[in-house]
Phi, psi and omega in degrees: 000141180288140179270132180258006181269126175274180183301317182294320179296316179298318179297319179295316179294321178297326176295318178296315180298316180296323178299314179294316183292340178259002180290150179303325180294317180293316180297314179297319180300316179292323176298315181293322178298318178296319178294322179296323181294340179268351182263096184302317181297319178295317178298320177297318180295317178299316178298318180297316179298316179298317179297315180294324177298314178296316181298318181300313180292314180298331181263030172058043176060048180297131185295322180296319178292323178299319180296317178295319178298313180299321179299312182290326175295322176299317177298319180296317181287352174263000178272115184300320179298314181296316180297316179296317177301313180296325177299311181288326176297319178297321179295319178295315179297326176296320178298316180295318178298321179299315178296315179301314181294321177296319178295316179299314179300318180298314180295321178297316180296318180295313183288341179256011178053042179273330181283000000 
């Protein structure tokens, strides 16, 4: 696909990306992610939840599998490291969504000759 971004546009986007990547939320999210990678039990639990999610869907939303899945999700949601990571990940995703929404609004205004 052809790129429609000129040098100035790329530089502006890179500034936005750099702003997000240097935000305290992004930095904390990466720190927590690194700590999570060192926690074998947490990684096993995450893997188990992913496996159960796939199994649940493949088995036509079997209630017994759902109960096991809910149990393991509960364990995961009781893990402070995991909960904290998700908190910061949500904040980073909110920053990205904000940029996305601003760009969408801008394009709508431009294409509808509102600006």
